[in-house]
MIPAVEX-392874 format. One record per residue: x, y, z of N, C-alpha, C, O in turn; residue in three letters; residue number from 1. Coordinates in Angstrom, 3 decimals. Layout:
BEGIN
        n.u        n.v        n.w       ca.u       ca.v       ca.w        c.u        c.v        c.w        o.u        o.v        o.w    aa     i
          X          Y          Z          X          Y          Z          X          Y          Z          X          Y          Z   ALA   NUM
...
% end
This chain:
BEGIN
        n.u        n.v        n.w       ca.u       ca.v       ca.w        c.u        c.v        c.w        o.u        o.v        o.w    aa     i
    -19.591     31.867     29.246    -19.036     31.484     27.804    -19.207     32.392     27.336    -20.330     32.891     27.411   UNK     1
    -18.252     32.984     26.686    -18.052     33.931     25.967    -17.999     34.308     24.748    -16.999     33.787     24.253   UNK     2
    -18.609     35.014     23.905    -19.392     34.691     22.395    -18.144     34.485     21.529    -17.800     33.470     20.924   UNK     3
    -17.641     35.489     21.596    -15.795     35.516     20.434    -15.114     33.737     20.752    -15.314     33.041     19.756   UNK     4
    -14.725     33.318     21.376    -14.261     31.851     21.122    -15.129     31.349     20.543    -14.848     30.855     19.451   UNK     5
    -16.306     31.284     20.957    -17.366     30.160     20.583    -17.667     30.695     19.231    -17.540     29.776     18.422   UNK     6
    -18.029     31.855     18.627    -17.769     32.326     17.847    -16.871     32.044     16.377    -17.235     32.026     15.202   UNK     7
    -15.502     31.831     17.043    -14.309     32.222     16.272    -13.942     30.239     15.947    -13.367     30.018     14.881   UNK     8
    -14.294     28.922     16.881    -14.175     28.167     17.070    -15.384     27.792     15.692    -14.977     27.344     14.620   UNK     9
    -16.458     27.988     15.884    -17.551     27.618     14.830    -16.966     28.185     13.379    -16.929     27.371     12.456   UNK    10
    -16.585     29.311     13.177    -16.449     30.168     11.764    -15.125     29.157     11.517    -15.098     28.733     10.362   UNK    11
    -14.003     28.677     12.385    -13.055     28.178     12.046    -13.761     26.440     11.059    -13.625     25.956      9.935   UNK    12
    -14.364     26.137     12.114    -14.705     24.756     12.069    -15.738     25.009     10.473    -15.232     24.491      9.478   UNK    13
    -16.425     25.388     10.363    -17.179     26.133      8.872    -16.174     26.334      8.115    -16.192     25.671      7.077   UNK    14
    -15.269     27.040      8.269    -14.195     26.774      6.957    -13.643     25.887      7.077    -13.510     25.348      5.978   UNK    15
    -13.046     25.181      8.088    -12.282     23.989      7.573    -13.458     22.665      7.183    -12.992     21.533      7.055   UNK    16
    -14.590     22.829      7.054    -14.990     22.108      6.527    -15.688     22.457      4.781    -16.194     21.685      3.966   UNK    17
    -15.464     23.732      4.730    -15.770     24.304      3.354    -14.529     24.056      2.263    -14.576     23.885      1.045   UNK    18
    -13.464     24.102      3.132    -11.947     23.960      2.548    -11.959     22.239      2.081    -11.563     21.810      0.997   UNK    19
    -12.413     21.585      2.991    -12.372     19.996      3.025    -13.458     19.846      2.073    -13.359     18.821      1.399   UNK    20
    -14.277     20.438      1.872    -15.505     19.734      0.650    -14.841     20.346     -0.617    -14.859     19.520     -1.530   UNK    21
    -14.240     21.565     -0.986    -13.597     21.716     -2.074    -12.286     21.040     -2.459    -11.866     21.033     -3.616   UNK    22
    -11.609     20.423     -1.340    -10.737     19.500     -1.642    -10.992     18.254     -1.908    -10.205     17.489     -2.466   UNK    23
    -12.586     17.862     -1.359    -13.015     16.406     -1.538    -13.402     16.410     -3.591    -13.201     15.492     -4.385   UNK    24
    -13.886     17.573     -3.813    -14.817     17.924     -4.956    -13.794     17.545     -6.234    -14.077     16.968     -7.284   UNK    25
    -12.499     18.076     -5.771    -11.559     18.416     -6.613    -10.809     16.924     -7.108    -10.634     16.568     -8.274   UNK    26
    -10.409     16.143     -5.802    -10.216     14.906     -5.673    -11.228     13.683     -6.604    -10.885     12.781     -7.367   UNK    27
    -12.528     14.126     -6.150    -13.406     13.374     -6.823    -13.276     13.413     -8.147    -13.382     12.399     -8.838   UNK    28
    -12.964     14.923     -8.758    -12.848     15.324    -10.454    -11.787     14.216    -10.613    -12.013     13.213    -11.291   UNK    29
    -10.390     14.468     -9.840     -9.594     14.271    -10.666     -9.398     11.873    -10.577     -8.723     11.184    -11.343   UNK    30
    -10.144     11.453     -9.564    -10.352      9.912     -9.557    -11.189      9.742    -10.758    -10.892      9.011    -11.703   UNK    31
    -12.549     10.661    -10.638    -13.579      9.805    -12.001    -12.841     10.295    -13.035    -13.330     10.047    -14.137   UNK    32
    -11.721     10.969    -13.039    -11.038     10.970    -15.170    -10.667      9.773    -15.066    -11.181      8.863    -15.715   UNK    33
     -9.612      9.604    -14.135     -8.810      8.959    -14.141     -9.071      7.146    -14.023     -8.223      6.394    -14.504   UNK    34
    -10.183      6.656    -13.413    -11.529      6.148    -13.153    -11.961      5.177    -13.921    -11.895      3.948    -13.901   UNK    35
    -12.582      6.267    -14.846    -13.137      6.309    -16.098    -12.964      6.923    -17.279    -13.588      7.763    -17.928   UNK    36
    -11.756      6.178    -17.435    -10.789      6.416    -18.665    -12.022      5.811    -19.909    -12.559      6.465    -20.802   UNK    37
    -12.199      4.347    -19.561    -12.807      3.706    -20.439    -14.414      4.322    -20.776    -15.053      3.995    -21.776   UNK    38
    -14.711      4.900    -20.135    -16.259      5.776    -20.051    -16.414      6.595    -21.380    -15.449      7.272    -21.736   UNK    39
    -17.529      6.585    -22.125    -17.895      7.775    -22.689    -17.853      9.154    -22.369    -18.215      9.550    -21.261   UNK    40
    -17.442      9.908    -23.246    -17.202     11.207    -22.055    -18.513     12.110    -21.662    -18.426     13.091    -20.924   UNK    41
    -19.566     11.718    -22.164    -21.139     12.383    -21.512    -20.822     11.179    -20.123    -20.515     11.714    -19.058   UNK    42
    -20.887      9.765    -20.136    -20.559      9.077    -18.366    -19.852      9.767    -17.471    -20.173     10.222    -16.373   UNK    43
    -18.251      9.806    -18.427    -17.176     10.653    -17.218    -17.577     11.823    -16.815    -16.844     12.137    -15.877   UNK    44
    -18.642     12.955    -17.095    -18.696     13.437    -16.965    -20.123     13.257    -15.514    -19.941     13.451    -14.312   UNK    45
    -21.253     12.900    -16.106    -21.922     12.867    -15.088    -21.672     11.751    -14.250    -22.750     11.505    -13.709   UNK    46
    -20.745     10.884    -13.830    -20.141     10.172    -12.761    -19.455     11.180    -12.021    -19.983     11.422    -10.935   UNK    47
    -17.998     12.116    -12.408    -17.809     12.802    -11.865    -18.920     14.420    -11.340    -18.540     15.163    -10.436   UNK    48
    -19.808     14.583    -11.864    -20.751     15.277    -11.437    -21.269     14.385     -9.902    -21.042     14.894     -8.805   UNK    49
    -21.934     13.098    -10.025    -22.279     12.349     -8.488    -21.698     12.288     -8.224    -21.973     12.294     -7.024   UNK    50
    -20.305     12.156     -8.329    -19.298     11.748     -6.807    -19.264     13.678     -6.522    -19.127     14.022     -5.348   UNK    51
    -19.365     14.587     -7.387    -19.003     16.111     -6.598    -20.160     16.364     -5.531    -19.972     16.797     -4.393   UNK    52
    -21.307     16.043     -6.055    -22.666     16.526     -5.747    -22.596     15.819     -4.595    -22.681     16.542     -3.602   UNK    53
    -22.417     14.182     -4.280    -22.579     13.430     -2.945    -21.018     14.246     -2.406    -20.604     13.788     -3.471   UNK    54
    -20.155     14.773     -1.971    -19.069     15.338     -1.455    -19.802     16.761     -0.797    -19.671     17.097      0.381   UNK    55
    -20.598     17.514     -1.824    -20.767     18.613     -1.443    -21.663     18.275     -0.638    -21.552     18.918      0.406   UNK    56
    -22.545     17.531     -0.629    -23.877     17.182      0.546    -23.407     16.915      1.736    -23.893     17.430      2.744   UNK    57
    -22.296     15.984      1.770    -21.716     15.233      2.537    -21.313     16.978      3.499    -21.612     17.058      4.691   UNK    58
    -20.578     18.316      2.692    -19.734     19.307      3.395    -20.699     19.888      3.714    -20.497     20.447      4.792   UNK    59
    -21.999     20.116      3.210    -23.577     20.274      3.508    -24.399     19.918      4.590    -25.343     20.626      4.940   UNK    60
    -24.154     19.065      5.035    -24.710     18.277      6.038    -23.878     18.496      7.296    -24.353     18.407      8.429   UNK    61
    -22.549     18.800      7.013    -21.680     19.288      8.111    -21.742     20.666      8.267    -21.079     20.962      9.262   UNK    62
    -22.197     21.578      7.781    -22.419     22.946      7.761    -23.629     22.900      8.506    -23.689     23.651      9.480   UNK    63
    -24.364     22.355      8.314    -26.021     22.546      8.900    -25.760     21.971     10.295    -26.516     22.333     11.197   UNK    64
    -24.877     21.208     10.537    -25.127     20.844     11.975    -24.116     21.957     12.880    -24.080     21.939     14.111   UNK    65
    -23.369     22.850     12.088    -22.522     23.676     12.619    -23.453     24.799     13.299    -23.418     25.189     14.466   UNK    66
    -24.355     25.242     12.180    -25.556     25.892     12.107    -26.434     26.086     13.394    -26.858     27.060     14.018   UNK    67
    -26.533     24.433     13.535    -27.488     23.983     14.387    -26.896     24.688     15.646    -27.381     25.542     16.388   UNK    68
    -25.809     24.117     15.646    -24.956     24.312     17.104    -24.968     26.049     17.348    -25.339     26.555     18.407   UNK    69
    -24.664     26.547     16.590    -24.579     28.026     16.140    -25.740     28.401     16.952    -25.588     28.824     18.098   UNK    70
    -26.997     28.254     16.359    -28.739     28.444     17.020    -28.471     28.287     18.395    -28.604     29.202     19.207   UNK    71
    -28.024     26.928     18.729    -28.730     26.539     20.181    -27.890     27.536     20.972    -28.473     28.237     21.800   UNK    72
    -26.797     27.643     20.825    -25.798     28.558     21.482    -26.618     29.919     21.472    -27.155     30.339     22.497   UNK    73
    -26.672     30.477     20.450    -27.623     31.755     20.140    -28.894     32.094     21.534    -29.140     32.948     22.387   UNK    74
    -29.467     30.637     20.972    -30.788     30.221     22.091    -30.645     30.433     23.011    -31.491     31.124     23.577   UNK    75
    -29.099     29.815     23.968    -28.719     29.942     25.141    -28.398     31.237     25.856    -28.490     31.465     27.062   UNK    76
    -27.965     32.122     24.785    -27.518     33.377     25.180    -28.867     34.114     25.489    -29.166     34.383     26.652   UNK    77
    -29.470     34.355     24.703    -31.449     34.846     24.471    -31.541     34.475     26.104    -31.432     35.341     26.972   UNK    78
    -31.750     33.105     26.377    -32.204     33.278     27.836    -31.759     33.291     28.811    -32.425     32.911     29.775   UNK    79
    -30.683     33.655     28.936    -29.611     33.720     29.795    -29.244     35.512     29.934    -28.555     36.015     30.821   UNK    80
    -29.791     36.105     29.009    -29.932     37.806     29.072    -31.528     37.983     29.312    -31.698     39.041     29.918   UNK    81
    -32.286     37.578     29.152    -33.597     37.535     29.521    -33.430     37.423     30.693    -33.839     38.367     31.369   UNK    82
    -32.792     36.284     31.403    -33.002     35.856     32.747    -32.324     37.288     33.368    -33.023     38.145     33.910   UNK    83
    -31.003     37.399     33.217    -30.127     38.881     33.695    -31.295     40.266     33.935    -31.684     40.663     35.034   UNK    84
    -31.658     40.778     32.706    -32.643     41.670     32.750    -33.644     41.554     33.935    -33.853     42.505     34.689   UNK    85
    -34.438     39.977     34.104    -35.388     40.377     34.899    -34.889     40.670     36.190    -35.479     41.368     37.014   UNK    86
    -33.287     39.873     36.422    -32.819     40.352     37.737    -32.564     41.604     38.413    -32.609     42.021     39.571   UNK    87
    -32.159     42.240     36.784    -31.579     43.530     37.391    -32.924     44.785     37.269    -32.779     45.958     37.613   UNK    88
    -34.142     44.221     36.730    -35.355     44.823     36.850    -35.888     44.336     38.139    -36.716     45.194     38.447   UNK    89
    -35.875     43.537     38.957    -35.938     43.172     40.372    -34.965     43.840     41.378    -35.249     44.043     42.559   UNK    90
    -34.460     43.978     41.124    -33.177     44.585     42.082    -33.814     46.326     41.859    -34.177     47.064     42.776   UNK    91
    -33.803     46.631     40.496    -33.816     48.300     40.203    -35.613     48.585     41.646    -35.707     49.521     42.441   UNK    92
    -36.632     47.466     41.463    -37.766     48.029     42.304    -37.219     48.094     43.571    -37.612     48.980     44.330   UNK    93
    -36.155     47.097     44.024    -36.330     46.772     45.133    -35.297     48.073     46.251    -35.281     48.500     47.406   UNK    94
    -34.509     48.253     44.837    -33.198     49.618     45.538    -34.810     51.115     45.324    -35.026     51.962     46.190   UNK    95
    -35.338     51.038     44.469    -36.700     52.125     44.357    -37.262     52.259     45.821    -37.332     53.250     46.548   UNK    96
    -37.631     50.985     46.021    -38.479     50.959     47.095    -37.901     50.855     48.631    -38.555     51.148     49.632   UNK    97
    -36.437     50.343     48.616    -35.543     50.647     49.627    -35.428     52.802     50.086    -35.703     53.452     51.094   UNK    98
    -34.852     53.187     48.616    -35.060     54.507     48.557    -36.362     55.316     49.178    -36.204     56.355     49.821   UNK    99
    -37.312     54.895     48.993    -38.643     55.556     49.625    -38.872     55.451     50.862    -39.345     56.284     51.635   UNK   100
    -38.414     54.064     51.101    -38.445     53.709     53.119    -37.326     54.865     53.386    -37.900     55.814     53.921   UNK   101
    -35.966     55.126     53.212    -35.044     56.004     53.447    -35.636     57.079     53.610    -35.927     57.475     54.738   UNK   102
    -36.019     57.970     52.150    -36.769     59.224     52.229    -37.724     59.615     53.341    -37.824     60.750     53.808   UNK   103
    -38.489     58.432     53.750    -39.386     58.612     54.494    -39.288     58.505     55.797    -40.105     59.048     56.541   UNK   104
    -38.234     57.762     56.253    -38.171     57.659     57.345    -37.268     59.087     57.954    -37.304     59.621     59.062   UNK   105
    -36.417     59.443     56.630    -35.473     60.652     56.947    -36.333     61.868     57.455    -36.111     62.594     58.424   UNK   106
    -37.397     61.907     56.530    -38.710     62.756     56.907    -39.388     63.238     57.900    -39.840     64.356     58.148   UNK   107
    -39.400     61.603     58.771    -39.576     61.643     59.784    -38.962     62.022     60.998    -39.365     62.503     62.057   UNK   108
    -38.013     61.715     60.601    -36.916     61.512     61.622    -36.775     63.450     62.241    -36.594     63.942     63.355   UNK   109
    -37.011     64.174     60.564    -36.790     65.907     60.412    -37.617     66.509     61.657    -37.417     67.226     62.638   UNK   110
    -39.085     65.510     60.794    -40.424     66.285     61.641    -40.593     65.642     63.773    -41.503     65.683     64.601   UNK   111
    -39.257     65.181     63.779    -39.454     64.529     65.065    -38.842     65.646     65.547    -39.539     66.372     66.256   UNK   112
    -37.698     65.970     65.339    -36.661     66.742     66.009    -37.077     68.066     65.788    -36.634     68.876     66.602   UNK   113
    -38.070     68.655     64.591    -38.358     70.059     64.757    -39.601     70.047     65.887    -39.777     71.152     66.401   UNK   114
    -40.363     69.132     66.290    -41.358     69.034     67.291    -40.659     68.956     68.462    -40.875     69.764     69.366   UNK   115
    -39.758     67.988     68.570    -39.173     67.985     69.891    -38.814     69.473     70.334    -39.232     70.061     71.331   UNK   116
    -38.029     69.894     69.457    -37.328     71.609     69.986    -38.429     72.530     69.958    -38.341     73.532     70.667   UNK   117
    -39.456     72.351     69.249    -40.993     73.290     69.654    -41.861     73.231     70.615    -42.792     74.023     70.762   UNK   118
    -41.576     72.193     71.395    -42.086     71.102     72.673    -41.167     71.808     73.864    -41.735     72.271     74.852   UNK   119
    -39.769     71.869     73.732    -38.935     72.068     74.632    -38.872     73.736     74.747    -38.572     74.084     75.889   UNK   120
    -39.113     74.968     73.712    -39.384     75.506     73.510    -40.837     76.498     74.365    -40.761     77.628     74.849   UNK   121
    -42.026     75.604     74.302    -43.354     75.998     74.770    -42.842     75.801     76.493    -42.803     76.590     77.436   UNK   122
    -42.442     74.152     76.324    -42.168     73.668     78.211    -41.549     75.061     78.553    -42.198     75.683     79.395   UNK   123
    -40.244     75.782     77.997    -39.080     76.513     78.859    -40.340     77.939     79.251    -40.659     78.373     80.357   UNK   124
    -40.840     78.386     77.816    -41.553     79.623     78.040    -42.809     79.353     79.081    -43.082     80.387     79.691   UNK   125
    -43.595     78.296     79.420    -44.306     78.287     80.148    -43.898     78.629     81.505    -44.269     79.553     82.228   UNK   126
    -42.795     77.399     81.760    -42.058     77.577     82.929    -41.435     78.949     83.331    -41.459     79.118     84.550   UNK   127
    -40.903     79.932     82.647    -40.508     81.267     82.732    -41.560     82.169     83.387    -41.363     82.902     84.355   UNK   128
    -42.742     82.000     82.693    -43.990     82.512     82.567    -44.141     82.320     84.608    -44.042     83.102     85.553   UNK   129
    -44.445     80.699     84.436    -45.290     81.030     85.879    -44.224     81.145     87.050    -44.486     81.035     88.248   UNK   130
    -42.941     81.391     86.478    -41.644     82.043     87.581    -42.278     82.924     87.723    -42.975     83.218     88.695   UNK   131
    -42.089     83.563     86.586    -42.729     85.045     86.724    -43.966     85.495     87.279    -44.116     86.626     87.742   UNK   132
    -44.945     84.529     87.232    -46.041     85.157     87.814    -45.660     84.696     89.512    -45.544     85.634     90.301   UNK   133
    -45.514     83.596     89.926    -44.993     83.389     91.352    -44.705     84.535     91.851    -45.497     85.118     92.592   UNK   134
    -42.827     85.324     91.324    -42.431     86.391     91.652    -43.089     87.704     91.640    -43.031     88.547     92.535   UNK   135
    -43.465     87.751     90.979    -45.100     88.770     90.883    -45.846     88.899     92.032    -46.032     90.025     92.492   UNK   136
    -46.238     88.061     92.493    -47.197     87.698     93.463    -46.522     87.160     94.907    -47.170     86.699     95.847   UNK   137
    -45.398     87.293     94.866    -44.825     87.278     96.282    -44.652     88.858     96.810    -44.204     89.088     97.933   UNK   138
% end
């Protein structure tokens, strides 16, 4: 899941909820003014404030839900990143072990080639000396 599309959708959702809360507060204020024309000035103000507070509480509840979802997504991303890091660490260890094995094998092969060449040369020298001794004795 890509981070940018999810984050963009969440941001758009939060902005829409804020816009809705502002519009609701404006409507509540206007409705309170119209419906409570018979109330005293203080009563109208208190009633309008109560309605605005209710609308704001509803909007804040929606924002809190969005933030909880963002937190959950962040936690999921963090868990996945940790898992991927462990896999990469394991792969690195396996590659290093494989590299060590390859290095040792190459060194052993080089020593074997060097040793077999020396052994052949020694055998040829010994054979030539034996032939020389036989020729001298004849």
